[in-house]
C-alpha positions in Angstrom: -135.4 229.3 246.6 -136.1 231.7 249.5 -139.9 230.9 249.5 -139.3 227.2 250.0 -140.0 226.2 246.4 -137.5 224.5 244.0 -136.0 226.3 241.1 -132.8 227.3 239.3 -130.1 227.9 241.9 -128.3 230.3 239.6 -131.3 232.7 240.1 -130.8 232.7 243.8 -129.1 235.8 245.1 -127.7 234.1 248.3 -126.2 231.3 246.1 -124.7 233.8 243.7 -123.2 235.8 246.5 -121.5 232.6 247.8 -120.2 231.7 244.3 -118.9 235.3 243.9 -117.0 235.1 247.2 -115.5 231.7 246.3 -114.3 233.0 243.0 -112.7 236.0 244.6 -111.0 233.8 247.1 -109.7 231.5 244.3 -108.4 234.6 242.4 -106.6 235.8 245.5 -105.2 232.3 246.2 -107.0 232.0 249.5 -108.4 228.7 250.8 -107.8 225.3 249.4 -105.0 224.8 246.9 -106.2 224.8 243.3 -106.8 221.4 241.7 -106.3 222.9 238.2 -104.0 220.8 236.1 -101.6 221.7 233.2 -100.6 220.0 230.1 -97.3 218.1 229.8 -94.4 220.1 228.4 -92.6 218.9 225.3 -89.6 217.7 227.4 -91.9 215.8 229.7 -93.7 214.2 226.8 -90.3 213.0 225.4 -89.8 211.2 228.7 -93.2 209.5 228.4 -92.6 208.4 224.8 -89.3 206.7 225.8 -91.3 204.0 227.5 -93.9 203.3 224.7 -94.1 199.7 223.6 -94.3 200.0 219.8 -95.0 196.9 217.6 -96.3 196.2 214.0 -100.0 196.7 213.5 -101.7 193.4 212.5 -104.0 194.9 209.9 -102.2 198.0 208.5 -98.6 197.7 207.3 -98.1 201.4 207.3 -98.9 201.7 211.0 -97.7 200.6 214.4 -99.6 199.8 217.6 -98.9 200.1 221.3 -100.6 199.9 224.7 -101.4 203.2 226.4 -101.2 202.5 230.2 -101.4 206.1 231.3 -104.8 206.9 229.8 -107.1 208.6 232.3 -109.7 205.8 232.1 -107.2 202.9 232.7 -107.4 201.2 236.1 -106.5 197.6 235.2 -104.6 195.5 232.6 -107.7 194.4 230.7 -108.5 198.1 229.9 -105.3 198.5 227.9 -106.1 197.4 224.3 -103.6 198.2 221.6 -103.9 201.6 220.0 -103.0 202.4 216.4 -100.0 204.6 215.9 -99.6 206.6 212.7 -96.5 208.4 211.4 -96.1 212.0 212.3 -94.9 214.9 210.3 -93.3 216.2 213.5 -90.1 214.1 213.4 -89.3 214.5 217.0 -92.4 212.5 218.1 -92.7 210.1 215.2 -93.0 206.5 216.4 -91.9 205.1 213.0 -88.7 207.0 213.1 -88.1 206.0 216.7 -88.4 202.3 215.7 -86.1 203.0 212.7 -83.5 204.5 214.9 -83.7 201.5 217.3 -83.3 199.0 214.4 -80.3 200.9 212.9 -78.5 201.1 216.3 -79.3 197.4 216.9 -77.9 196.3 213.5 -74.9 198.5 213.4 -73.8 198.5 217.1 -75.3 195.4 218.6 -77.6 197.6 220.7 -80.3 194.9 221.1 -78.7 191.7 222.0 -80.8 188.6 221.5 -83.6 188.5 224.0 -82.8 191.8 225.5 -85.4 194.5 226.3 -83.9 198.0 226.1 -85.0 201.3 227.6 -87.4 201.9 224.6 -89.1 198.5 225.2 -88.2 197.0 221.8 -86.9 193.5 221.9 -85.0 191.2 219.5 -86.3 188.0 221.2 -87.5 185.8 218.3 -89.5 183.3 220.4 -93.1 184.4 220.1 -93.8 183.3 223.7 -90.8 184.8 225.3 -90.9 188.2 223.5 -94.2 189.4 225.0 -93.2 188.0 228.4 -90.0 189.9 228.4 -91.7 193.1 227.4 -94.6 192.6 229.8 -92.1 192.2 232.6 -90.3 195.4 231.5 -93.4 197.6 231.3 -95.6 196.2 234.1 -94.7 199.2 236.2 -94.7 201.8 233.4 -96.6 204.6 235.1 -94.3 204.5 238.1 -91.2 204.1 235.9 -92.2 207.2 233.8 -93.9 209.6 236.2 -91.9 208.8 239.3 -88.5 208.5 237.6 -85.8 211.0 238.6 -85.3 212.4 235.0 -89.1 213.0 234.6 -89.5 214.6 238.1 -86.4 216.8 237.5 -88.1 218.2 234.4 -91.5 218.5 236.0 -90.1 220.5 238.9 -89.0 223.2 236.4 -92.7 224.1 235.6 -95.5 225.4 237.9 -98.7 223.5 238.3 -99.6 219.8 238.7 -100.2 217.2 236.0 -103.7 215.8 235.5 -105.4 213.0 233.6 -105.9 215.2 230.5 -102.2 216.1 230.2 -101.2 213.6 227.5 -104.0 214.7 225.2 -103.6 218.4 225.9 -99.9 218.5 225.2 -100.6 217.1 221.7 -103.3 219.8 221.1 -101.0 222.5 222.3 -98.2 221.4 220.1 -100.6 221.1 217.1 -102.0 224.6 217.6 -98.5 226.0 218.0 -97.6 224.5 214.6 -100.5 226.2 212.8 -103.4 223.7 213.2 -106.8 225.2 213.6 -109.0 224.5 216.7 -111.3 222.4 214.5 -108.4 220.4 213.2 -107.1 219.8 216.7 -110.5 218.6 217.9 -110.7 215.8 215.3 -110.2 212.5 217.1 -110.5 209.0 215.6 -113.0 206.9 217.7 -114.2 203.3 217.2 -117.3 204.2 219.1 -120.1 206.5 218.1 -119.8 208.6 221.3 -118.3 212.0 220.6 -115.6 213.5 222.8 -115.4 216.9 224.2 -113.2 219.6 222.8 -109.8 220.1 224.4 -109.5 223.5 226.1 -107.9 225.8 223.6 -104.7 227.2 225.2 
C-alpha cells in the first residue's frame, strides 16, 4: 500500500488506524447515528399479523397461504407471490387458530357480514371476482397501515433502536431460541430455490 503497489488493505497500518478510530467513535456514540437495526418485539409482531391475508392453500389442505408485502426484497406488486403458511405450536402466532377464531366469531356473532372485509382481512364475499377485489382494496396500503398506524408506533416507541428489513425474520428466530430451539434448528429455512440463505444473527 505505502510503496504504491496493490495488496490487502487489512495489512495496511494507516488503514487499520483509521478503522480503529472509527470503531472507537462508534463505541463512544460520536459521529453519525448508528444504522444498526433491531428485531421486532412480540407485541409489534402481533400488530403485523393482524393485517395478514390468510386463505386456503390450493395444493395442501393442511396449510394456508398469504402474500407477504413487507418482505425486504419487495418493491412492487408482482414480487408478492403467495407464501405457504403452516400451523404453529406457539398458539399466539398460529395462522390456523386465527382463522378459526374469525370463523367462530362470524358464525356466532355475525362478525363478518356478507361482502365485508374486517380488520384481519378475511371476507365472507362469495363472489369469486368480488372477494379478491375487496381484499385487494383493503390491503393495498398494508405497509403504511401496519408500520405507520398509531397502535404500532405507540408500541415501537417503547423500545430503543430502529426497525430494519430483517426485523420480521429475526423476531421469529429470537422467539424460537427463547423457546429452546437450537441455532441450527432456527437456521433451517424452506426455499424453492437452490440458493442458500445466510444465518440469522444469534441474539
